[in-house]
C-alpha positions as CSV (number, residue, x, y, z in Angstrom):
1,M,-9.2,-16.1,-22.6
2,S,-12.0,-17.6,-21.0
3,P,-12.2,-20.6,-19.8
4,A,-15.0,-22.0,-22.3
5,Q,-12.9,-20.4,-24.8
6,K,-10.0,-22.9,-23.9
7,I,-11.8,-26.4,-23.2
8,A,-13.2,-25.5,-27.0
9,L,-9.7,-25.0,-28.5
10,S,-8.8,-27.8,-27.1
11,V,-11.2,-30.0,-28.6
12,L,-10.9,-28.2,-32.1
13,F,-7.3,-29.0,-32.1
14,S,-7.6,-32.8,-30.8
15,V,-10.3,-33.7,-33.5
16,A,-8.6,-31.8,-36.5
17,M,-5.1,-33.7,-35.3
18,T,-7.2,-37.2,-35.6
19,I,-9.4,-35.8,-39.0
20,L,-6.6,-34.3,-40.6
21,P,-4.1,-37.9,-41.4
22,L,-8.0,-39.6,-42.0
23,A,-8.2,-36.6,-44.7
24,I,-5.1,-37.0,-46.3
25,M,-5.5,-41.0,-46.2
26,S,-8.8,-40.7,-48.1
27,R,-7.4,-39.1,-50.9
28,V,-5.0,-42.3,-51.4
29,P,-6.3,-44.2,-54.8
30,G,-8.6,-47.1,-53.5
31,L,-8.5,-46.4,-50.2
32,G,-11.9,-45.8,-49.0
33,I,-12.8,-44.4,-45.2
34,P,-16.1,-46.1,-44.2
35,P,-18.2,-43.5,-42.2
36,A,-18.4,-45.3,-39.0
37,Y,-14.6,-44.6,-38.8
38,W,-14.7,-40.8,-39.8
39,A,-17.5,-40.4,-36.7
40,F,-15.5,-42.5,-34.7
41,A,-12.0,-39.7,-35.5
42,F,-14.4,-37.1,-34.4
43,F,-16.9,-38.1,-31.5
44,C,-14.0,-39.8,-29.8
45,P,-11.0,-37.2,-29.5
46,A,-13.5,-34.7,-29.3
47,I,-15.5,-36.4,-26.1
48,G,-12.3,-37.5,-24.5
49,S,-10.4,-33.8,-25.2
50,Y,-13.8,-32.6,-23.8
51,L,-13.5,-34.3,-20.6
52,V,-10.2,-34.4,-20.1
53,S,-9.4,-30.4,-20.9
54,R,-12.2,-29.0,-18.9
55,R,-10.7,-30.6,-15.8
56,L,-7.1,-29.1,-16.6
57,V,-8.4,-25.9,-17.4
58,L,-10.8,-25.8,-14.1
59,Q,-8.0,-27.0,-12.1
60,S,-5.7,-24.6,-13.6
61,E,-8.5,-21.7,-13.0
62,R,-8.8,-22.8,-9.4
63,L,-4.9,-22.4,-8.7
64,T,-4.9,-18.9,-10.2
65,R,-7.5,-18.1,-7.7
66,L,-5.7,-19.7,-5.2
67,H,-2.4,-17.5,-6.1
68,D,-4.4,-14.4,-6.2
69,E,-6.1,-14.9,-2.9
70,L,-2.1,-15.5,-1.2
71,S,-1.0,-12.4,-3.0
72,R,-3.5,-10.2,-1.6
73,A,-3.3,-11.7,2.1
74,H,0.4,-11.3,1.8
75,E,-0.3,-7.8,1.4
76,M,-2.3,-7.0,3.8
77,L,0.2,-9.2,6.0
78,K,2.9,-6.7,4.8
79,R,0.5,-3.5,5.2
80,A,-0.4,-5.0,8.5
81,A,2.9,-5.2,9.6
82,E,4.2,-1.7,8.8
83,S,1.0,0.0,9.9
84,D,0.3,1.7,13.9
85,S,-2.4,-0.6,14.8
86,L,-3.9,2.6,16.9
87,T,-4.0,5.2,14.0
88,G,-3.7,2.7,11.0
89,V,-0.7,5.0,9.7
90,L,2.8,3.5,9.1
91,N,4.3,2.4,11.9
92,R,8.3,3.2,12.6
93,G,9.8,0.6,11.0
94,G,7.3,1.3,7.9
95,F,7.9,4.6,7.8
96,F,11.5,4.0,7.4
97,R,11.2,1.6,4.8
98,R,9.2,3.5,2.8
99,M,11.2,6.7,3.2
100,E,14.5,4.7,2.6
101,K,13.0,3.3,-0.5
102,R,11.6,6.9,-1.8
103,Q,14.8,8.4,-1.2
104,G,17.0,5.1,-3.0
105,A,14.5,6.1,-5.7
106,G,16.2,9.5,-6.3
107,G,15.3,13.2,-5.8
108,M,15.6,15.1,-2.2
109,G,12.8,16.1,0.0
110,W,12.2,16.9,3.3
111,L,11.1,15.5,6.6
112,L,9.0,16.7,9.8
113,M,8.8,15.6,13.1
114,L,5.9,16.9,14.6
115,D,5.1,15.9,18.5
116,V,2.1,16.8,20.4
117,D,2.2,19.6,22.7
118,H,1.9,18.9,26.5
119,F,0.4,15.2,25.3
120,K,1.3,13.8,29.0
121,S,-1.2,16.0,30.4
122,I,-4.0,14.9,28.5
123,N,-3.7,11.7,29.3
124,D,-3.9,12.8,32.9
125,R,-6.5,15.4,32.6
126,Y,-9.1,13.5,30.4
127,G,-8.3,9.7,30.6
128,H,-5.7,7.9,28.4
129,E,-9.1,6.9,25.9
130,A,-8.8,10.6,25.1
131,G,-5.3,10.2,24.7
132,D,-5.8,7.5,22.2
133,R,-8.7,9.9,20.6
134,A,-6.3,12.7,19.9
135,L,-3.3,10.6,18.0
136,Q,-5.9,8.8,16.3
137,A,-7.3,12.5,15.3
138,M,-4.1,13.6,14.8
139,A,-3.7,10.8,12.1
140,A,-6.5,11.5,10.6
141,L,-5.4,15.3,10.5
142,L,-2.3,14.4,9.1
143,R,-3.2,12.9,6.6
144,G,-6.5,15.1,5.2
145,T,-3.8,17.5,4.8
146,L,-0.8,16.1,3.1
147,R,-0.3,15.1,-0.5
148,A,-1.5,11.7,-1.9
149,E,2.9,10.9,-2.6
150,D,3.6,12.2,1.4
151,I,4.7,9.3,3.9
152,V,3.3,9.6,7.1
153,G,4.6,7.6,10.1
154,R,3.7,7.2,13.9
155,L,7.6,6.8,15.1
156,G,6.2,6.2,19.3
157,G,4.4,7.7,21.9
158,E,2.8,10.9,20.2
159,E,5.2,12.3,17.9
160,F,5.0,11.6,14.0
161,G,7.3,11.5,11.0
162,I,6.2,13.0,7.9
163,Y,8.3,12.7,4.3
164,L,7.5,15.1,1.7
165,P,9.4,13.7,-1.4
166,Q,10.4,16.1,-4.4
167,A,9.2,19.4,-2.0
168,T,10.8,22.4,-2.2
169,Q,11.8,24.2,1.2
170,D,8.9,26.8,0.5
171,L,6.8,24.2,-0.1
172,A,7.6,21.9,2.5
173,A,7.3,24.9,5.4
174,N,4.2,25.8,4.2
175,I,2.8,21.7,4.7
176,A,4.3,21.8,8.1
177,E,2.8,25.6,9.1
178,R,-0.5,24.5,7.3
179,L,-0.2,21.1,9.7
180,R,0.1,23.2,13.5
181,Y,-2.2,25.8,12.2
182,R,-4.6,23.3,11.3
183,V,-4.3,21.1,14.5
184,E,-4.5,24.4,16.8
185,E,-7.6,25.6,15.1
186,T,-9.2,21.5,15.5
187,P,-9.8,21.2,18.9
188,L,-10.4,17.6,20.1
189,V,-14.0,16.5,21.7
190,D,-13.6,15.0,24.8
191,L,-15.6,12.3,26.0
192,E,-18.1,14.3,27.1
193,G,-18.5,16.7,24.0
194,G,-16.2,19.4,25.7
195,P,-13.5,21.1,23.5
196,I,-9.7,19.4,24.2
197,A,-7.1,22.2,22.9
198,M,-4.1,20.7,21.0
199,T,-1.0,22.4,19.6
200,V,2.0,20.4,17.7
201,S,5.4,21.4,17.6
202,I,7.6,20.5,14.1
203,G,10.8,20.3,13.4
204,M,12.2,19.6,9.6
205,V,15.4,19.5,7.6
206,R,16.2,18.9,4.3
207,I,17.2,15.3,2.8
208,G,19.3,14.6,0.0
209,E,19.6,12.0,-2.2
210,R,22.8,10.3,-0.5
211,A,22.6,12.3,2.9
212,A,22.2,9.8,5.9
213,L,19.1,9.0,7.5
214,R,20.8,8.9,11.0
215,D,21.8,12.0,10.6
216,C,18.6,13.7,9.6
217,L,17.0,12.1,11.7
218,R,19.0,13.6,14.5
219,M,19.0,16.9,12.9
220,A,15.3,17.1,13.0
221,D,15.2,16.1,16.6
222,I,17.2,19.1,17.4
223,A,15.2,21.8,15.3
224,L,11.9,19.8,17.2
225,Y,13.1,20.3,20.4
226,E,14.6,24.0,19.9
227,A,10.7,24.3,18.8
228,K,9.8,22.8,22.5
229,R,12.7,24.7,24.2
230,K,11.1,28.1,22.4
231,G,7.2,27.6,23.7
232,R,6.1,25.1,21.4
233,N,3.4,25.6,18.7
234,Q,6.1,26.4,16.1
235,V,8.1,24.8,13.2
236,I,11.8,25.1,13.4
237,L,14.4,24.7,10.7
238,A,16.9,22.6,11.3
239,A,20.3,24.6,11.0
């Protein structure tokens, strides 16, 4: 209901509550209601209720707008607190909170731990600005490759976490391999316009409904470092 409709309804109610008793009294034999009384009974509550209800309705509308603005500001602060300032994906805390929430809702999923190979050499050779751009490009590639329901976060340094809810093993493996391939085939451009080749190593582990998150992280880390040990640029499934 619009503010004007609320004010009109309030005025109508006030006038009706004043006119109705007069209408009943006018039916009493010998009790005539002078026209001036009728006019007073109409205009006085109409004007008074209009002024009061208009003030109250406008104040209520302002409070509603303030509440909506506060809710939006709170949501923005919440997103900012959970986001990685460099890449725009979730930070470590935000990633694990979202992941635990999805896990608690039931169902299984897969956790991928992804690490940029030889990232230190990118910083050393091209500078930290190029390293930051590499991480930003990585985050953009992940968001562009993953499904809408998947969760991605930067866990620290050059390591990213990806949670694939309700994914089968075949689907999770296909997504992991597609990520690995796209990174390998999408070189970053350095500050001078030259290509910077990147590859990633990925460890993956299944997460059941009652699986302990700490144990799953440990297993994914083991799989990730096994991929590093075997030569990098590959996907390893946790044993």
